[in-house]
MARFILUM-162505 format. One record per residue: x, y, z of N, C-alpha, C in turn. Coordinates in steps of 0.02 Angstrom, whole numbers, padded with zeros to 5 digits, always signed. Example, Ala and Ser with C-alpha at 12.3 -4.5 7.8 and 13.67 -1.06 7.14 Angstrom:
MARFILUM-162505
+00660-00284+00390+00615-00225+00390+00660-00165+00390/+00642-00112+00354+00684-00053+00357+00645+00002+00394/
//
This chain:
MARFILUM-162505
+00093+01162+00216+00037+01116+00210-00021+01153+00177/-00060+01117+00140-00116+01146+00104-00167+01174+00153/-00192+01232+00138-00240+01265+00180-00303+01222+00189/-00324+01212+00251-00383+01174+00265-00372+01099+00271/-00313+01076+00251-00298+01005+00254-00274+00987+00325/-00309+00941+00356-00291+00919+00423-00276+00845+00420/-00219+00826+00446-00200+00755+00449-00198+00735+00522/-00228+00679+00538-00229+00654+00607-00180+00596+00612/-00123+00611+00641-00071+00560+00648-00054+00552+00722/-00014+00503+00736+00006+00486+00804-00055+00469+00847/-00105+00440+00815-00167+00420+00848-00171+00344+00855/-00121+00308+00832-00119+00236+00831-00176+00207+00788/-00193+00242+00734-00243+00219+00687-00207+00191+00626/-00243+00150+00588-00220+00133+00522-00238+00192+00476/-00207+00193+00417-00222+00246+00369-00237+00215+00301/-00293+00237+00272-00310+00220+00204-00282+00277+00162/-00233+00261+00120-00196+00312+00083-00206+00299+00008/-00216+00353-00028-00221+00350-00101-00176+00404-00130/-00138+00387-00180-00102+00437-00218-00101+00417-00291/-00095+00467-00334-00104+00457-00406-00043+00478-00446/-00037+00448-00504+00014+00469-00552-00003+00539-00577/+00048+00574-00600+00040+00643-00624-00015+00647-00677/-00062+00691-00665-00121+00700-00709-00157+00634-00723/-00154+00588-00675-00186+00522-00680-00166+00485-00743/-00104+00495-00764-00078+00458-00821-00067+00385-00800/-00076+00337-00845-00068+00266-00827+00006+00244-00827/+00046+00276-00786+00117+00260-00782+00129+00191-00750/+00080+00164-00716+00086+00098-00684+00048+00045-00723/+00041+00054-00787+00000+00008-00827+00038-00057-00843/+00102-00054-00853+00138-00115-00872+00159-00155-00810/+00163-00221-00817+00181-00264-00760+00247-00244-00727/+00296-00223-00767+00361-00204-00738+00355-00144-00693/+00315-00095-00711+00308-00035-00669+00269-00052-00605/+00220-00096-00609+00184-00117-00549+00230-00155-00502/+00272-00199-00529+00320-00236-00488+00372-00190-00458/+00393-00139-00496+00439-00089-00470+00409-00055-00409/+00345-00037-00414+00311-00006-00357+00310-00053-00297/+00292-00116-00308+00289-00164-00253+00357-00171-00218/+00410-00174-00258+00477-00180-00229+00494-00117-00188/+00478-00059-00215+00491+00004-00178+00449+00007-00114/+00387-00017-00117+00345-00018-00057+00376-00062-00004/+00400-00121-00022+00430-00166+00027+00493-00137+00057/+00535-00106+00017+00596-00075+00043+00578-00018+00090/+00530+00023+00072+00509+00079+00114+00477+00053+00178/+00436+00001+00173+00404-00029+00232+00457-00051+00281/+00509-00082+00257+00562-00106+00300+00602-00048+00331/+00618+00002+00291+00657+00059+00316+00620+00099+00369/+00556+00112+00358+00517+00154+00403+00479+00113+00456/+00481+00048+00448+00449+00002+00495+00375+00017+00505/+00338+00012+00450+00265+00017+00455+00235-00049+00431/+00172-00061+00447+00138-00121+00427+00093-00106+00367/+00095-00150+00319+00050-00145+00261-00005-00197+00273/-00066-00174+00282-00123-00218+00292-00152-00239+00225/-00151-00193+00178-00175-00208+00111-00151-00156+00061/-00151-00174-00002-00132-00127-00055-00159-00151-00121/-00163-00105-00168-00175-00122-00238-00139-00070-00280/-00108-00094-00334-00076-00050-00382-00119-00050-00445/-00146+00008-00460-00189+00017-00519-00148+00053-00572/-00172+00057-00635-00131+00089-00687-00112+00161-00673/-00156+00199-00639-00142+00270-00628-00145+00292-00555/-00154+00245-00509-00155+00263-00438-00142+00202-00395/-00132+00215-00331-00117+00163-00282-00160+00174-00221/-00184+00120-00191-00217+00122-00125-00176+00081-00076/-00167+00107-00016-00132+00071+00037-00175+00074+00100/-00175+00020+00138-00202+00020+00206-00142+00003+00249/-00120+00050+00289-00056+00043+00323-00057+00075+00392/-00008+00054+00433+00000+00086+00498+00045+00147+00489/+00051+00186+00542+00100+00240+00541+00169+00209+00550/+00219+00240+00521+00287+00213+00528+00314+00222+00599/+00356+00176+00619+00391+00183+00683+00443+00238+00678/+00477+00241+00620+00530+00291+00609+00503+00346+00563/+00490+00404+00591+00468+00461+00551+00392+00465+00546/+00370+00515+00509+00299+00527+00499+00274+00492+00436/+00209+00482+00433+00178+00450+00376+00197+00486+00311/+00192+00552+00311+00208+00590+00251+00280+00580+00227/+00327+00573+00274+00397+00562+00255+00406+00493+00224/+00372+00442+00251+00376+00375+00223+00347+00374+00153/+00289+00407+00144+00258+00407+00077+00300+00447+00027/+00330+00501+00050+00375+00539+00006+00434+00496-00016/+00463+00459+00031+00518+00415+00015+00497+00362-00036/+00439+00333-00027+00412+00283-00073+00403+00313-00143/+00372+00371-00146+00359+00402-00211+00424+00422-00246/+00472+00448-00209+00536+00467-00238+00572+00405-00264/+00570+00352-00226+00603+00289-00247+00576+00264-00313/+00510+00267-00322+00480+00245-00385+00498+00293-00441/+00492+00358-00429+00503+00406-00483+00576+00408-00506/+00623+00393-00461+00694+00392-00481+00708+00335-00530/+00668+00282-00527+00680+00224-00569+00636+00224-00632/+00600+00278-00642+00555+00283-00699+00576+00338-00746/+00557+00332-00809+00575+00384-00858+00524+00441-00859/+00464+00430-00831+00413+00482-00832+00431+00536-00781/+00424+00599-00802+00437+00656-00757+00384+00708-00768/+00352+00733-00718+00349+00705-00651+00307+00641-00651/+00319+00599-00602+00284+00534-00600+00220+00539-00559/+00223+00571-00501+00167+00572-00454+00136+00641-00448/+00072+00642-00430+00041+00704-00406+00075+00722-00340/+00079+00785-00323+00118+00805-00264+00094+00779-00197/+00030+00770-00187+00005+00752-00120-00025+00683-00119/-00057+00667-00062-00091+00603-00054-00154+00614-00014/-00202+00570-00023-00264+00570+00016-00255+00521+00073/-00276+00541+00132-00267+00501+00192-00332+00500+00232/-00354+00440+00250-00414+00432+00291-00396+00388+00350/-00407+00412+00411-00393+00372+00471-00444+00316+00477/-00419+00256+00487-00460+00196+00496-00457+00178+00569/-00512+00190+00604-00512+00189+00678-00551+00131+00708/-00578+00087+00666-00617+00031+00693-00609-00030+00648/-00624-00089+00675-00621-00151+00636-00669-00151+00577/-00732-00128+00585-00776-00126+00526-00750-00080+00471/-00719-00024+00490-00691+00022+00440-00631-00010+00405/-00591-00049+00443-00533-00084+00415-00557-00134+00362/-00608-00171+00378-00636-00220+00331-00664-00185+00270/-00700-00131+00280-00729-00093+00224-00675-00069+00176/-00621-00040+00203-00568-00014+00161-00529-00069+00126/-00518-00124+00162-00482-00181+00132-00524-00210+00074/-00588-00217+00083-00632-00240+00029-00631-00192-00031/-00632-00128-00016-00630-00077-00069-00565-00085-00109/-00509-00092-00074-00444-00100-00107-00445-00162-00152/-00467-00218-00126-00464-00280-00163-00515-00283-00221/-00570-00247-00215-00621-00247-00267-00607-00194-00321/-00560-00150-00310-00547-00095-00356-00532-00119-00427/-00488-00169-00438-00477-00192-00507-00539-00222-00540/-00582-00255-00501-00644-00284-00527-00692-00228-00546/-00700-00180-00501-00745-00124-00514-00724-00083-00575/-00660-00080-00587-00634-00042-00645-00632-00084-00709/-00649-00149-00705-00650-00191-00764-00584-00221-00784/-00534-00220-00740-00469-00249-00755-00465-00323-00740/-00512-00348-00700-00514-00419-00682-00586-00437-00667/-00602-00502-00675-00669-00527-00658-00676-00541-00584/-00620-00560-00553-00618-00577-00481-00556-00546-00451/-00558-00528-00387-00499-00498-00355-00436-00540-00360/-00443-00607-00358-00383-00650-00360-00348-00649-00428/-00381-00622-00479-00350-00618-00545-00303-00559-00552/-00307-00511-00507-00264-00452-00510-00202-00466-00468/-00146-00473-00500-00084-00494-00468-00055-00442-00421/-00069-00378-00432-00035-00325-00396-00076-00297-00338/-00094-00343-00294-00131-00323-00234-00118-00374-00179/-00142-00359-00120-00133-00403-00063-00187-00457-00059/-00233-00458-00106-00289-00506-00102-00265-00578-00098/-00217-00597-00139-00194-00667-00141-00165-00688-00074/-00135-00642-00039-00109-00659+00028-00167-00679+00073/-00220-00640+00073-00278-00655+00116-00313-00719+00094/-00316-00731+00029-00353-00790+00003-00313-00855+00012/-00247-00851+00005-00208-00913+00003-00149-00915+00052/-00132-00857+00081-00073-00854+00124-00009-00845+00085/-00014-00835+00020+00044-00827-00023+00088-00769+00001/+00152-00782+00003+00201-00730+00020+00222-00696-00044/+00210-00632-00049+00228-00594-00108+00286-00548-00095/+00296-00501-00139+00351-00452-00132+00341-00410-00069/+00280-00389-00056+00265-00346+00001+00241-00388+00060/+00272-00379+00118+00249-00414+00177+00183-00384+00200/+00132-00426+00204+00066-00405+00226+00057-00424+00299/+00035-00377+00339+00022-00390+00410-00048-00419+00416/-00050-00483+00434-00114-00518+00441-00106-00570+00496/-00159-00605+00511-00155-00658+00561-00106-00712+00539/-00106-00727+00474-00059-00777+00448+00014-00755+00457/+00027-00692+00443+00094-00666+00452+00115-00669+00525/+00070-00651+00569+00085-00653+00641+00099-00724+00664/+00060-00773+00640+00072-00843+00658+00139-00868+00631/+00155-00848+00569+00219-00868+00539+00277-00838+00578/+00270-00775+00597+00322-00740+00636+00331-00774+00704/+00275-00792+00735+00277-00825+00800+00310-00894+00795/+00295-00931+00742+00325-00997+00733+00400-00991+00722/+00422-00940+00685+00494-00930+00674+00529-00912+00740/+00496-00872+00781+00524-00854+00845+00533-00916+00888/+00484-00960+00889+00488-01022+00928+00544-01068+00902/+00552-01071+00836+00605-01112+00807+00674-01087+00824/+00681-01022+00829+00746-00991+00842+00766-00991+00916/+00722-01015+00959+00737-01016+01031+00778-01077+01049/
//
């Protein structure tokens, strides 16, 4: 582990995670590469059993607001995600080696990070409004739309509860 780097895990906190493409190259600039990332995120979410609260795929980096995985450590889940994407890409290396992690320990902090994630494409000039950026969780929150990545929200919980009642 990098000297001085401390990660606080197994605290039952959410994590705001950022990782970048190698040398911040725009490897995620085309729609196909962004969709590839979303598919890999959903497969990894399912395998490691973590919740995705929010995400955005930008041309050269990704932001995630997520829980810790049930199976394994956060770092192992993120490594699996990054390897999955890089195996399907022609760019080598695809990712910077590490990731930035910030523990989200309160509801106001969760809202702050989720807003940051959803406003990132607007702030960078890629969209005029968050709903115009297809590769984020914003549309789920705005409309309830089910996308490639399952987003853990009140709507998802209600949908899951309704399915449980139907299956009884």
